[in-house]
C-alpha positions, 0 to 999 in steps of 0.5 A: 424172282420166286418167293415162297412164305411157308407156314400155317398163316400163324402170326409169325408166317403173316409177319415174315410175309409183311417183311418180305414185301417191305423189303421188296418195296425198298429195294425195288426188286420185282418178285412173286410172293406165294404163300404155302400152307400145305403141310405136305409141301412144306415138308418137301422143302425140309422145313421143320419149323415155320415160318420159312422163306424160300427164294427161287427154290432155295431155303433161306431161313426157317424158324424165325421171322426175319426183319425187313432189313435181314431180308434185303441182305439175303436179296443182296446175297441171292443176286450175287450168286 
């Protein structure tokens, strides 16, 4: 699984990255987490409001800081697809 955190490196982006890593630890899912701070790259994904969360090239959230339990629910849906 490839997870991208999109944002400028602001407080909200950092918190989303922390919550994502916490969710990965709690679920035992093995994933690569990449922080994307290049605005041209962020725009390519259609993200207009950061932070953004992308799982396996699918935008699953933008413009809000998800809590770890919310990210775990997204993981469950993603694995089920």
